[in-house]
CHARMM-style PDB file with segment names, atoms N, HN, CA, C and O in Angstrom:
ATOM      1  N   UNK     1      -0.765  10.088  13.467  1.00  0.00      PROA
ATOM      2  CA  UNK     1       0.045   9.481  12.920  1.00  0.00      PROA
ATOM      3  C   UNK     1      -0.731   8.216  13.031  1.00  0.00      PROA
ATOM      4  O   UNK     1      -1.418   8.005  14.030  1.00  0.00      PROA
ATOM      5  N   UNK     2      -0.636   7.188  11.849  1.00  0.00      PROA
ATOM      6  HN  UNK     2      -0.078   7.359  11.038  1.00  0.00      PROA
ATOM      7  CA  UNK     2      -1.702   6.019  11.983  1.00  0.00      PROA
ATOM      8  C   UNK     2      -0.504   4.712  12.322  1.00  0.00      PROA
ATOM      9  O   UNK     2       0.606   4.644  11.793  1.00  0.00      PROA
ATOM     10  N   UNK     3      -1.086   3.707  13.366  1.00  0.00      PROA
ATOM     11  HN  UNK     3      -1.987   3.762  13.795  1.00  0.00      PROA
ATOM     12  CA  UNK     3      -0.506   2.799  13.635  1.00  0.00      PROA
ATOM     13  C   UNK     3      -0.423   1.548  12.741  1.00  0.00      PROA
ATOM     14  O   UNK     3       0.078   0.486  13.109  1.00  0.00      PROA
ATOM     15  N   UNK     4      -0.964   1.779  11.528  1.00  0.00      PROA
ATOM     16  HN  UNK     4      -1.371   2.642  11.229  1.00  0.00      PROA
ATOM     17  CA  UNK     4      -0.614   1.269  10.329  1.00  0.00      PROA
ATOM     18  C   UNK     4      -0.024   1.391   9.115  1.00  0.00      PROA
ATOM     19  O   UNK     4      -0.506   1.509   7.988  1.00  0.00      PROA
ATOM     20  N   UNK     5       1.442   1.331   9.638  1.00  0.00      PROA
ATOM     21  HN  UNK     5       1.833   1.235  10.554  1.00  0.00      PROA
ATOM     22  CA  UNK     5       2.468   1.534   8.896  1.00  0.00      PROA
ATOM     23  C   UNK     5       3.215   0.179   8.269  1.00  0.00      PROA
ATOM     24  O   UNK     5       3.348  -0.808   8.992  1.00  0.00      PROA
ATOM     25  N   UNK     6       3.681   0.175   6.934  1.00  0.00      PROA
ATOM     26  HN  UNK     6       3.573   0.977   6.347  1.00  0.00      PROA
ATOM     27  CA  UNK     6       4.333  -1.145   6.526  1.00  0.00      PROA
ATOM     28  C   UNK     6       5.299  -1.831   7.515  1.00  0.00      PROA
ATOM     29  O   UNK     6       5.869  -1.098   8.323  1.00  0.00      PROA
ATOM     30  N   UNK     7       5.539  -3.121   7.542  1.00  0.00      PROA
ATOM     31  HN  UNK     7       5.076  -3.717   6.886  1.00  0.00      PROA
ATOM     32  CA  UNK     7       6.793  -3.141   8.236  1.00  0.00      PROA
ATOM     33  C   UNK     7       7.858  -3.798   7.281  1.00  0.00      PROA
ATOM     34  O   UNK     7       7.459  -4.591   6.429  1.00  0.00      PROA
ATOM     35  N   UNK     8       8.708  -3.608   7.349  1.00  0.00      PROA
ATOM     36  HN  UNK     8       9.032  -2.963   8.041  1.00  0.00      PROA
ATOM     37  CA  UNK     8       9.816  -3.780   5.970  1.00  0.00      PROA
ATOM     38  C   UNK     8      10.899  -4.905   6.892  1.00  0.00      PROA
ATOM     39  O   UNK     8      11.356  -5.081   8.021  1.00  0.00      PROA
ATOM     40  N   UNK     9      10.912  -5.499   5.463  1.00  0.00      PROA
ATOM     41  HN  UNK     9      10.541  -5.357   4.546  1.00  0.00      PROA
ATOM     42  CA  UNK     9      11.022  -5.963   4.198  1.00  0.00      PROA
ATOM     43  C   UNK     9       9.879  -6.409   4.017  1.00  0.00      PROA
ATOM     44  O   UNK     9       9.410  -5.925   2.987  1.00  0.00      PROA
ATOM     45  N   UNK    10       8.935  -7.361   4.703  1.00  0.00      PROA
ATOM     46  HN  UNK    10       9.316  -7.754   5.540  1.00  0.00      PROA
ATOM     47  CA  UNK    10       7.839  -8.590   4.846  1.00  0.00      PROA
ATOM     48  C   UNK    10       6.530  -7.640   4.382  1.00  0.00      PROA
ATOM     49  O   UNK    10       5.598  -8.262   3.872  1.00  0.00      PROA
ATOM     50  N   UNK    11       6.391  -6.251   4.513  1.00  0.00      PROA
ATOM     51  HN  UNK    11       7.148  -5.746   4.928  1.00  0.00      PROA
ATOM     52  CA  UNK    11       5.065  -5.936   4.125  1.00  0.00      PROA
ATOM     53  C   UNK    11       3.963  -5.785   4.601  1.00  0.00      PROA
ATOM     54  O   UNK    11       3.023  -5.176   4.091  1.00  0.00      PROA
ATOM     55  N   UNK    12       4.002  -6.447   5.836  1.00  0.00      PROA
ATOM     56  HN  UNK    12       4.766  -6.942   6.250  1.00  0.00      PROA
ATOM     57  CA  UNK    12       2.704  -6.725   6.977  1.00  0.00      PROA
ATOM     58  C   UNK    12       2.451  -5.383   7.312  1.00  0.00      PROA
ATOM     59  O   UNK    12       3.237  -4.502   6.962  1.00  0.00      PROA
ATOM     60  N   UNK    13       1.321  -5.111   8.026  1.00  0.00      PROA
ATOM     61  HN  UNK    13       0.682  -5.827   8.310  1.00  0.00      PROA
ATOM     62  CA  UNK    13       0.824  -4.082   8.427  1.00  0.00      PROA
ATOM     63  C   UNK    13       1.243  -4.094   9.843  1.00  0.00      PROA
ATOM     64  O   UNK    13       0.871  -5.024  10.559  1.00  0.00      PROA
ATOM     65  N   UNK    14       2.234  -2.826  10.471  1.00  0.00      PROA
ATOM     66  HN  UNK    14       2.536  -2.071   9.889  1.00  0.00      PROA
ATOM     67  CA  UNK    14       2.809  -2.659  11.921  1.00  0.00      PROA
ATOM     68  C   UNK    14       1.321  -2.410  12.814  1.00  0.00      PROA
ATOM     69  O   UNK    14       1.603  -2.258  14.002  1.00  0.00      PROA
ATOM     70  N   UNK    15       0.100  -2.344  12.607  1.00  0.00      PROA
ATOM     71  HN  UNK    15      -0.128  -2.468  11.642  1.00  0.00      PROA
ATOM     72  CA  UNK    15      -1.010  -2.432  13.777  1.00  0.00      PROA
ATOM     73  C   UNK    15      -1.683  -3.576  13.576  1.00  0.00      PROA
ATOM     74  O   UNK    15      -2.069  -4.146  14.597  1.00  0.00      PROA
ATOM     75  N   UNK    16      -1.999  -4.202  12.258  1.00  0.00      PROA
ATOM     76  HN  UNK    16      -1.686  -3.739  11.428  1.00  0.00      PROA
ATOM     77  CA  UNK    16      -2.929  -5.576  12.465  1.00  0.00      PROA
ATOM     78  C   UNK    16      -2.514  -6.582  11.702  1.00  0.00      PROA
ATOM     79  O   UNK    16      -3.308  -7.483  11.433  1.00  0.00      PROA
ATOM     80  N   UNK    17      -1.025  -6.611  11.155  1.00  0.00      PROA
ATOM     81  HN  UNK    17      -0.380  -5.879  11.374  1.00  0.00      PROA
ATOM     82  CA  UNK    17      -0.171  -7.461  10.738  1.00  0.00      PROA
ATOM     83  C   UNK    17      -0.953  -8.253   9.406  1.00  0.00      PROA
ATOM     84  O   UNK    17      -0.428  -9.324   9.104  1.00  0.00      PROA
ATOM     85  N   UNK    18      -2.022  -7.881   8.669  1.00  0.00      PROA
ATOM     86  HN  UNK    18      -2.448  -7.011   8.914  1.00  0.00      PROA
ATOM     87  CA  UNK    18      -2.450  -7.721   7.196  1.00  0.00      PROA
ATOM     88  C   UNK    18      -1.916  -7.581   6.568  1.00  0.00      PROA
ATOM     89  O   UNK    18      -1.253  -6.677   7.079  1.00  0.00      PROA
ATOM     90  N   UNK    19      -1.284  -7.812   5.124  1.00  0.00      PROA
ATOM     91  HN  UNK    19      -1.822  -8.545   4.710  1.00  0.00      PROA
ATOM     92  CA  UNK    19      -0.924  -7.226   4.219  1.00  0.00      PROA
ATOM     93  C   UNK    19      -1.119  -5.727   4.002  1.00  0.00      PROA
ATOM     94  O   UNK    19      -2.211  -5.160   3.994  1.00  0.00      PROA
ATOM     95  N   UNK    20       0.060  -5.164   3.828  1.00  0.00      PROA
ATOM     96  HN  UNK    20       0.947  -5.625   3.835  1.00  0.00      PROA
ATOM     97  CA  UNK    20       0.137  -4.192   3.716  1.00  0.00      PROA
ATOM     98  C   UNK    20      -0.397  -3.502   2.332  1.00  0.00      PROA
ATOM     99  O   UNK    20      -0.368  -4.308   1.402  1.00  0.00      PROA
ATOM    100  N   UNK    21      -0.862  -2.248   1.984  1.00  0.00      PROA
ATOM    101  HN  UNK    21      -0.886  -1.594   2.739  1.00  0.00      PROA
ATOM    102  CA  UNK    21      -1.813  -1.560   2.820  1.00  0.00      PROA
ATOM    103  C   UNK    21      -3.272  -2.527   3.317  1.00  0.00      PROA
ATOM    104  O   UNK    21      -4.096  -3.186   2.682  1.00  0.00      PROA
ATOM    105  N   UNK    22      -3.086  -2.223   4.715  1.00  0.00      PROA
ATOM    106  HN  UNK    22      -2.417  -1.688   5.232  1.00  0.00      PROA
ATOM    107  CA  UNK    22      -4.422  -2.977   5.083  1.00  0.00      PROA
ATOM    108  C   UNK    22      -5.879  -2.154   4.861  1.00  0.00      PROA
ATOM    109  O   UNK    22      -6.075  -0.976   4.559  1.00  0.00      PROA
ATOM    110  N   UNK    23      -6.608  -3.010   5.073  1.00  0.00      PROA
ATOM    111  HN  UNK    23      -6.448  -3.966   5.318  1.00  0.00      PROA
ATOM    112  CA  UNK    23      -7.878  -2.077   4.781  1.00  0.00      PROA
ATOM    113  C   UNK    23      -8.051  -0.711   5.724  1.00  0.00      PROA
ATOM    114  O   UNK    23      -8.871   0.142   5.385  1.00  0.00      PROA
ATOM    115  N   UNK    24      -7.342  -0.567   6.772  1.00  0.00      PROA
ATOM    116  HN  UNK    24      -6.677  -1.261   7.047  1.00  0.00      PROA
ATOM    117  CA  UNK    24      -7.969   0.590   7.772  1.00  0.00      PROA
ATOM    118  C   UNK    24      -6.702   1.501   6.839  1.00  0.00      PROA
ATOM    119  O   UNK    24      -7.150   2.431   6.168  1.00  0.00      PROA
ATOM    120  N   UNK    25      -5.519   1.319   6.793  1.00  0.00      PROA
ATOM    121  HN  UNK    25      -5.155   0.564   7.338  1.00  0.00      PROA
ATOM    122  CA  UNK    25      -4.905   2.339   5.989  1.00  0.00      PROA
ATOM    123  C   UNK    25      -5.327   2.578   5.238  1.00  0.00      PROA
ATOM    124  O   UNK    25      -5.415   3.792   5.053  1.00  0.00      PROA
ATOM    125  N   UNK    26      -5.954   1.614   4.154  1.00  0.00      PROA
ATOM    126  HN  UNK    26      -5.882   0.628   4.304  1.00  0.00      PROA
ATOM    127  CA  UNK    26      -6.395   2.092   2.908  1.00  0.00      PROA
ATOM    128  C   UNK    26      -7.613   3.252   2.906  1.00  0.00      PROA
ATOM    129  O   UNK    26      -7.793   4.035   1.972  1.00  0.00      PROA
ATOM    130  N   UNK    27      -8.277   3.214   3.930  1.00  0.00      PROA
ATOM    131  HN  UNK    27      -8.131   2.578   4.688  1.00  0.00      PROA
ATOM    132  CA  UNK    27      -9.745   3.856   4.274  1.00  0.00      PROA
ATOM    133  C   UNK    27      -8.851   5.344   4.468  1.00  0.00      PROA
ATOM    134  O   UNK    27      -9.194   6.303   3.777  1.00  0.00      PROA
ATOM    135  N   UNK    28      -7.667   5.489   5.462  1.00  0.00      PROA
ATOM    136  HN  UNK    28      -7.388   4.710   6.023  1.00  0.00      PROA
ATOM    137  CA  UNK    28      -7.414   6.305   6.052  1.00  0.00      PROA
ATOM    138  C   UNK    28      -6.464   7.025   4.865  1.00  0.00      PROA
ATOM    139  O   UNK    28      -6.113   8.180   5.105  1.00  0.00      PROA
ATOM    140  N   UNK    29      -6.117   6.546   3.864  1.00  0.00      PROA
ATOM    141  HN  UNK    29      -6.402   5.608   3.669  1.00  0.00      PROA
ATOM    142  CA  UNK    29      -4.681   6.847   2.810  1.00  0.00      PROA
ATOM    143  C   UNK    29      -6.130   7.816   1.457  1.00  0.00      PROA
ATOM    144  O   UNK    29      -6.159   8.901   0.877  1.00  0.00      PROA
ATOM    145  N   UNK    30      -6.799   6.946   1.518  1.00  0.00      PROA
ATOM    146  HN  UNK    30      -6.775   6.064   1.990  1.00  0.00      PROA
ATOM    147  CA  UNK    30      -8.262   7.339   0.785  1.00  0.00      PROA
ATOM    148  C   UNK    30      -8.907   8.957   1.378  1.00  0.00      PROA
ATOM    149  O   UNK    30      -9.122  10.003   0.766  1.00  0.00      PROA
ATOM    150  N   UNK    31      -9.032   8.683   2.432  1.00  0.00      PROA
ATOM    151  HN  UNK    31      -8.857   7.834   2.930  1.00  0.00      PROA
ATOM    152  CA  UNK    31      -9.270  10.197   3.749  1.00  0.00      PROA
ATOM    153  C   UNK    31      -8.267  11.522   3.119  1.00  0.00      PROA
ATOM    154  O   UNK    31      -8.443  12.624   2.600  1.00  0.00      PROA
ATOM    155  N   UNK    32      -7.057  10.585   3.553  1.00  0.00      PROA
ATOM    156  HN  UNK    32      -6.914   9.690   3.975  1.00  0.00      PROA
ATOM    157  CA  UNK    32      -5.911  12.189   3.365  1.00  0.00      PROA
ATOM    158  C   UNK    32      -5.997  12.230   2.087  1.00  0.00      PROA
ATOM    159  O   UNK    32      -6.432  13.355   1.844  1.00  0.00      PROA
ATOM    160  N   UNK    33      -5.817  11.585   0.963  1.00  0.00      PROA
ATOM    161  HN  UNK    33      -5.463  10.670   1.160  1.00  0.00      PROA
ATOM    162  CA  UNK    33      -6.122  12.280  -0.383  1.00  0.00      PROA
ATOM    163  C   UNK    33      -7.117  12.207  -1.411  1.00  0.00      PROA
ATOM    164  O   UNK    33      -6.972  11.873  -2.587  1.00  0.00      PROA
ATOM    165  N   UNK    34      -8.393  12.653  -0.654  1.00  0.00      PROA
ATOM    166  HN  UNK    34      -8.511  12.924   0.301  1.00  0.00      PROA
ATOM    167  CA  UNK    34      -9.891  12.762  -0.985  1.00  0.00      PROA
ATOM    168  C   UNK    34      -9.334  13.765  -2.047  1.00  0.00      PROA
ATOM    169  O   UNK    34      -9.428  13.326  -3.194  1.00  0.00      PROA
ATOM    170  N   UNK    35      -8.698  15.184  -1.922  1.00  0.00      PROA
ATOM    171  HN  UNK    35      -8.622  15.541  -0.991  1.00  0.00      PROA
ATOM    172  CA  UNK    35      -8.854  16.192  -3.118  1.00  0.00      PROA
ATOM    173  C   UNK    35      -7.507  15.855  -3.788  1.00  0.00      PROA
ATOM    174  O   UNK    35      -6.840  16.862  -4.024  1.00  0.00      PROA
ATOM    175  N   UNK    36      -6.884  14.566  -4.190  1.00  0.00      PROA
ATOM    176  HN  UNK    36      -7.426  13.748  -3.998  1.00  0.00      PROA
ATOM    177  CA  UNK    36      -5.744  14.649  -4.754  1.00  0.00      PROA
ATOM    178  C   UNK    36      -5.770  13.291  -5.220  1.00  0.00      PROA
ATOM    179  O   UNK    36      -4.587  12.970  -5.106  1.00  0.00      PROA
ATOM    180  N   UNK    37      -6.468  12.153  -5.739  1.00  0.00      PROA
ATOM    181  HN  UNK    37      -7.429  12.413  -5.831  1.00  0.00      PROA
ATOM    182  CA  UNK    37      -6.261  10.947  -6.088  1.00  0.00      PROA
ATOM    183  C   UNK    37      -5.082  10.814  -6.948  1.00  0.00      PROA
ATOM    184  O   UNK    37      -4.761   9.632  -7.073  1.00  0.00      PROA
ATOM    185  N   UNK    38      -4.356  11.605  -7.560  1.00  0.00      PROA
ATOM    186  HN  UNK    38      -4.617  12.565  -7.459  1.00  0.00      PROA
ATOM    187  CA  UNK    38      -3.580  11.556  -8.622  1.00  0.00      PROA
ATOM    188  C   UNK    38      -2.199  11.507  -7.534  1.00  0.00      PROA
ATOM    189  O   UNK    38      -1.307  10.789  -7.986  1.00  0.00      PROA
ATOM    190  N   UNK    39      -1.938  12.021  -6.450  1.00  0.00      PROA
ATOM    191  HN  UNK    39      -2.663  12.604  -6.083  1.00  0.00      PROA
ATOM    192  CA  UNK    39      -1.080  12.191  -5.982  1.00  0.00      PROA
ATOM    193  C   UNK    39      -1.135  10.852  -5.011  1.00  0.00      PROA
ATOM    194  O   UNK    39      -0.098  10.375  -4.549  1.00  0.00      PROA
ATOM    195  N   UNK    40      -2.267  10.365  -4.781  1.00  0.00      PROA
ATOM    196  HN  UNK    40      -3.109  10.752  -5.157  1.00  0.00      PROA
ATOM    197  CA  UNK    40      -2.093   9.141  -3.752  1.00  0.00      PROA
ATOM    198  C   UNK    40      -1.525   8.055  -5.124  1.00  0.00      PROA
ATOM    199  O   UNK    40      -0.448   7.464  -5.207  1.00  0.00      PROA
ATOM    200  N   UNK    41      -2.440   8.064  -5.898  1.00  0.00      PROA
ATOM    201  HN  UNK    41      -3.315   8.543  -5.831  1.00  0.00      PROA
ATOM    202  CA  UNK    41      -2.081   6.615  -6.938  1.00  0.00      PROA
ATOM    203  C   UNK    41      -0.029   7.201  -7.266  1.00  0.00      PROA
ATOM    204  O   UNK    41       0.869   6.427  -7.596  1.00  0.00      PROA
ATOM    205  N   UNK    42       0.083   8.386  -7.076  1.00  0.00      PROA
ATOM    206  HN  UNK    42      -0.647   9.015  -6.809  1.00  0.00      PROA
ATOM    207  CA  UNK    42       1.793   8.365  -7.487  1.00  0.00      PROA
ATOM    208  C   UNK    42       2.482   7.617  -6.307  1.00  0.00      PROA
ATOM    209  O   UNK    42       3.212   6.638  -6.458  1.00  0.00      PROA
ATOM    210  N   UNK    43       2.086   8.335  -4.818  1.00  0.00      PROA
ATOM    211  HN  UNK    43       1.492   9.131  -4.696  1.00  0.00      PROA
ATOM    212  CA  UNK    43       2.559   8.063  -3.604  1.00  0.00      PROA
ATOM    213  C   UNK    43       1.855   6.277  -3.601  1.00  0.00      PROA
ATOM    214  O   UNK    43       2.183   5.989  -2.450  1.00  0.00      PROA
ATOM    215  N   UNK    44       1.387   5.437  -3.954  1.00  0.00      PROA
ATOM    216  HN  UNK    44       1.120   5.672  -4.889  1.00  0.00      PROA
ATOM    217  CA  UNK    44       1.427   4.228  -3.754  1.00  0.00      PROA
ATOM    218  C   UNK    44       2.242   3.307  -4.900  1.00  0.00      PROA
ATOM    219  O   UNK    44       2.785   2.206  -4.816  1.00  0.00      PROA
ATOM    220  N   UNK    45       2.092   4.191  -5.929  1.00  0.00      PROA
ATOM    221  HN  UNK    45       1.651   5.086  -5.997  1.00  0.00      PROA
ATOM    222  CA  UNK    45       3.388   3.507  -6.784  1.00  0.00      PROA
ATOM    223  C   UNK    45       4.574   3.172  -6.707  1.00  0.00      PROA
ATOM    224  O   UNK    45       5.163   2.181  -7.138  1.00  0.00      PROA
ATOM    225  N   UNK    46       5.198   4.792  -5.641  1.00  0.00      PROA
ATOM    226  HN  UNK    46       4.720   5.597  -5.290  1.00  0.00      PROA
ATOM    227  CA  UNK    46       6.271   4.534  -5.121  1.00  0.00      PROA
ATOM    228  C   UNK    46       6.098   3.179  -4.208  1.00  0.00      PROA
ATOM    229  O   UNK    46       6.964   2.323  -4.387  1.00  0.00      PROA
ATOM    230  N   UNK    47       5.123   2.911  -3.298  1.00  0.00      PROA
ATOM    231  HN  UNK    47       4.419   3.606  -3.152  1.00  0.00      PROA
ATOM    232  CA  UNK    47       5.100   1.548  -2.537  1.00  0.00      PROA
ATOM    233  C   UNK    47       5.202   0.403  -3.306  1.00  0.00      PROA
ATOM    234  O   UNK    47       5.624  -0.685  -2.914  1.00  0.00      PROA
ATOM    235  N   UNK    48       4.887   0.620  -4.180  1.00  0.00      PROA
ATOM    236  HN  UNK    48       4.543   1.503  -4.499  1.00  0.00      PROA
ATOM    237  CA  UNK    48       4.649  -0.597  -5.225  1.00  0.00      PROA
ATOM    238  C   UNK    48       5.940  -1.071  -6.051  1.00  0.00      PROA
ATOM    239  O   UNK    48       6.023  -2.225  -6.474  1.00  0.00      PROA
ATOM    240  N   UNK    49       6.921  -0.134  -6.251  1.00  0.00      PROA
ATOM    241  HN  UNK    49       6.854   0.803  -5.908  1.00  0.00      PROA
ATOM    242  CA  UNK    49       8.237  -0.166  -6.767  1.00  0.00      PROA
ATOM    243  C   UNK    49       9.113  -1.033  -5.524  1.00  0.00      PROA
ATOM    244  O   UNK    49       9.666  -2.131  -5.597  1.00  0.00      PROA
ATOM    245  N   UNK    50       9.024  -0.284  -4.621  1.00  0.00      PROA
ATOM    246  HN  UNK    50       8.574   0.608  -4.562  1.00  0.00      PROA
ATOM    247  CA  UNK    50       9.419  -0.797  -3.348  1.00  0.00      PROA
ATOM    248  C   UNK    50       9.345  -2.241  -2.882  1.00  0.00      PROA
ATOM    249  O   UNK    50      10.055  -3.105  -2.367  1.00  0.00      PROA
ATOM    250  N   UNK    51       8.156  -2.055  -3.317  1.00  0.00      PROA
ATOM    251  HN  UNK    51       7.579  -1.353  -3.736  1.00  0.00      PROA
ATOM    252  CA  UNK    51       7.483  -3.946  -2.473  1.00  0.00      PROA
ATOM    253  C   UNK    51       8.149  -4.970  -3.744  1.00  0.00      PROA
ATOM    254  O   UNK    51       8.909  -5.897  -3.465  1.00  0.00      PROA
ATOM    255  N   UNK    52       7.775  -4.675  -5.038  1.00  0.00      PROA
ATOM    256  HN  UNK    52       7.158  -3.921  -5.265  1.00  0.00      PROA
ATOM    257  CA  UNK    52       8.469  -5.817  -6.049  1.00  0.00      PROA
ATOM    258  C   UNK    52       9.793  -5.540  -5.712  1.00  0.00      PROA
ATOM    259  O   UNK    52      10.314  -6.136  -6.655  1.00  0.00      PROA
ATOM    260  N   UNK    53      10.386  -5.254  -5.313  1.00  0.00      PROA
ATOM    261  HN  UNK    53       9.963  -4.770  -4.547  1.00  0.00      PROA
ATOM    262  CA  UNK    53      12.059  -5.121  -5.004  1.00  0.00      PROA
ATOM    263  C   UNK    53      12.201  -6.196  -3.808  1.00  0.00      PROA
ATOM    264  O   UNK    53      13.025  -7.109  -3.840  1.00  0.00      PROA
ATOM    265  N   UNK    54      11.341  -5.985  -2.803  1.00  0.00      PROA
ATOM    266  HN  UNK    54      10.671  -5.243  -2.777  1.00  0.00      PROA
ATOM    267  CA  UNK    54      11.370  -6.654  -1.483  1.00  0.00      PROA
ATOM    268  C   UNK    54      10.871  -8.082  -1.756  1.00  0.00      PROA
ATOM    269  O   UNK    54      11.606  -9.007  -1.408  1.00  0.00      PROA
ATOM    270  N   UNK    55       9.807  -8.327  -2.288  1.00  0.00      PROA
ATOM    271  HN  UNK    55       9.211  -7.576  -2.570  1.00  0.00      PROA
ATOM    272  CA  UNK    55       9.043  -9.096  -2.897  1.00  0.00      PROA
ATOM    273  C   UNK    55       9.422 -10.081  -4.370  1.00  0.00      PROA
ATOM    274  O   UNK    55       8.904 -11.074  -4.879  1.00  0.00      PROA
ATOM    275  N   UNK    56      10.222  -9.487  -4.597  1.00  0.00      PROA
ATOM    276  HN  UNK    56      10.643  -8.680  -4.183  1.00  0.00      PROA
ATOM    277  CA  UNK    56      10.872 -10.503  -6.207  1.00  0.00      PROA
ATOM    278  C   UNK    56      10.064 -11.926  -6.690  1.00  0.00      PROA
ATOM    279  O   UNK    56      10.214 -12.619  -7.696  1.00  0.00      PROA
ATOM    280  N   UNK    57       9.380 -12.019  -5.828  1.00  0.00      PROA
ATOM    281  HN  UNK    57       9.258 -11.456  -5.011  1.00  0.00      PROA
ATOM    282  CA  UNK    57       8.994 -13.754  -6.079  1.00  0.00      PROA
ATOM    283  C   UNK    57       7.525 -13.691  -6.087  1.00  0.00      PROA
ATOM    284  O   UNK    57       6.852 -14.653  -6.458  1.00  0.00      PROA
ATOM    285  N   UNK    58       6.887 -12.324  -5.592  1.00  0.00      PROA
ATOM    286  HN  UNK    58       7.433 -11.543  -5.291  1.00  0.00      PROA
ATOM    287  CA  UNK    58       5.575 -12.818  -5.711  1.00  0.00      PROA
ATOM    288  C   UNK    58       4.915 -11.674  -6.785  1.00  0.00      PROA
ATOM    289  O   UNK    58       5.054 -10.451  -6.770  1.00  0.00      PROA
ATOM    290  N   UNK    59       3.881 -12.828  -8.041  1.00  0.00      PROA
ATOM    291  HN  UNK    59       3.768 -13.822  -8.052  1.00  0.00      PROA
ATOM    292  CA  UNK    59       3.729 -12.234  -8.993  1.00  0.00      PROA
ATOM    293  C   UNK    59       2.858 -10.568  -8.997  1.00  0.00      PROA
ATOM    294  O   UNK    59       1.874 -10.275  -8.318  1.00  0.00      PROA
ATOM    295  N   UNK    60       3.633  -9.633 -10.035  1.00  0.00      PROA
ATOM    296  HN  UNK    60       4.432  -9.872 -10.588  1.00  0.00      PROA
ATOM    297  CA  UNK    60       3.406  -8.313 -10.354  1.00  0.00      PROA
ATOM    298  C   UNK    60       1.748  -8.265 -10.396  1.00  0.00      PROA
ATOM    299  O   UNK    60       1.380  -7.242  -9.818  1.00  0.00      PROA
ATOM    300  N   UNK    61       0.918  -8.842 -10.766  1.00  0.00      PROA
ATOM    301  HN  UNK    61       1.217  -9.672 -11.236  1.00  0.00      PROA
ATOM    302  CA  UNK    61      -0.535  -8.916 -11.187  1.00  0.00      PROA
ATOM    303  C   UNK    61      -0.914  -8.695  -9.588  1.00  0.00      PROA
ATOM    304  O   UNK    61      -1.594  -7.735  -9.226  1.00  0.00      PROA
ATOM    305  N   UNK    62      -0.435  -9.616  -8.742  1.00  0.00      PROA
ATOM    306  HN  UNK    62       0.119 -10.396  -9.037  1.00  0.00      PROA
ATOM    307  CA  UNK    62      -0.754  -9.339  -7.287  1.00  0.00      PROA
ATOM    308  C   UNK    62      -0.345  -8.582  -6.529  1.00  0.00      PROA
ATOM    309  O   UNK    62      -0.991  -8.475  -5.487  1.00  0.00      PROA
ATOM    310  N   UNK    63       0.809  -7.783  -6.689  1.00  0.00      PROA
ATOM    311  HN  UNK    63       1.334  -7.870  -7.535  1.00  0.00      PROA
ATOM    312  CA  UNK    63       1.175  -6.497  -6.019  1.00  0.00      PROA
ATOM    313  C   UNK    63       0.433  -5.280  -6.975  1.00  0.00      PROA
ATOM    314  O   UNK    63       0.200  -4.118  -6.640  1.00  0.00      PROA
ATOM    315  N   UNK    64       0.310  -5.570  -7.537  1.00  0.00      PROA
ATOM    316  HN  UNK    64       0.500  -6.514  -7.808  1.00  0.00      PROA
ATOM    317  CA  UNK    64      -0.089  -4.469  -8.512  1.00  0.00      PROA
ATOM    318  C   UNK    64      -1.953  -4.066  -8.062  1.00  0.00      PROA
ATOM    319  O   UNK    64      -2.489  -2.993  -7.781  1.00  0.00      PROA
ATOM    320  N   UNK    65      -2.473  -5.392  -8.165  1.00  0.00      PROA
ATOM    321  HN  UNK    65      -2.038  -6.263  -8.393  1.00  0.00      PROA
ATOM    322  CA  UNK    65      -3.603  -5.194  -7.336  1.00  0.00      PROA
ATOM    323  C   UNK    65      -3.765  -4.544  -6.141  1.00  0.00      PROA
ATOM    324  O   UNK    65      -4.612  -3.668  -5.970  1.00  0.00      PROA
ATOM    325  N   UNK    66      -2.726  -5.062  -5.007  1.00  0.00      PROA
ATOM    326  HN  UNK    66      -2.037  -5.773  -5.146  1.00  0.00      PROA
ATOM    327  CA  UNK    66      -2.403  -4.890  -3.758  1.00  0.00      PROA
ATOM    328  C   UNK    66      -2.343  -3.290  -3.223  1.00  0.00      PROA
ATOM    329  O   UNK    66      -2.717  -2.889  -2.121  1.00  0.00      PROA
ATOM    330  N   UNK    67      -1.773  -2.504  -4.306  1.00  0.00      PROA
ATOM    331  HN  UNK    67      -1.469  -2.831  -5.201  1.00  0.00      PROA
ATOM    332  CA  UNK    67      -1.156  -1.778  -3.783  1.00  0.00      PROA
ATOM    333  C   UNK    67      -1.920  -0.257  -4.683  1.00  0.00      PROA
ATOM    334  O   UNK    67      -1.950   0.916  -4.312  1.00  0.00      PROA
ATOM    335  N   UNK    68      -2.487  -0.931  -6.009  1.00  0.00      PROA
ATOM    336  HN  UNK    68      -2.463  -1.884  -6.310  1.00  0.00      PROA
ATOM    337  CA  UNK    68      -3.033   0.175  -6.815  1.00  0.00      PROA
ATOM    338  C   UNK    68      -4.237  -0.144  -6.666  1.00  0.00      PROA
ATOM    339  O   UNK    68      -4.889   0.599  -5.933  1.00  0.00      PROA
ATOM    340  N   UNK    69      -5.008  -1.435  -7.344  1.00  0.00      PROA
ATOM    341  HN  UNK    69      -4.479  -2.039  -7.940  1.00  0.00      PROA
ATOM    342  CA  UNK    69      -5.922  -2.206  -7.763  1.00  0.00      PROA
ATOM    343  C   UNK    69      -7.346  -1.559  -6.839  1.00  0.00      PROA
ATOM    344  O   UNK    69      -8.499  -1.699  -7.246  1.00  0.00      PROA
ATOM    345  N   UNK    70      -7.000  -0.878  -5.606  1.00  0.00      PROA
ATOM    346  HN  UNK    70      -6.063  -0.764  -5.275  1.00  0.00      PROA
ATOM    347  CA  UNK    70      -7.922  -0.525  -4.947  1.00  0.00      PROA
ATOM    348  C   UNK    70      -7.966   0.737  -4.845  1.00  0.00      PROA
ATOM    349  O   UNK    70      -8.310   1.124  -3.728  1.00  0.00      PROA
ATOM    350  N   UNK    71      -7.697   1.701  -5.762  1.00  0.00      PROA
ATOM    351  HN  UNK    71      -7.418   1.387  -6.669  1.00  0.00      PROA
ATOM    352  CA  UNK    71      -8.065   3.153  -5.684  1.00  0.00      PROA
ATOM    353  C   UNK    71      -8.408   3.341  -7.152  1.00  0.00      PROA
ATOM    354  O   UNK    71      -7.907   2.876  -8.176  1.00  0.00      PROA
ATOM    355  N   UNK    72      -9.660   4.365  -6.877  1.00  0.00      PROA
ATOM    356  HN  UNK    72     -10.067   4.742  -6.045  1.00  0.00      PROA
ATOM    357  CA  UNK    72     -10.712   4.109  -7.900  1.00  0.00      PROA
ATOM    358  C   UNK    72     -10.977   5.783  -8.353  1.00  0.00      PROA
ATOM    359  OT1 UNK    72     -11.808   6.065  -9.216  1.00  0.00      PROA
TER     360      UNK     72
END
């Protein structure tokens, strides 16, 4: 289990205090979902929805880049 989980409702990383998902967690997720990138996109999309509710003040484009923009 990772130390780099989200601290809610502020959406910072519990392991390094960077905005979640931090670089470490992104790397872990890419490895965990290497065989299933669509599942990873759906998983991160669910986090995007939750984060947008907690951070209603944040621009939608910023949240999109943070939660989905790094997926390839």
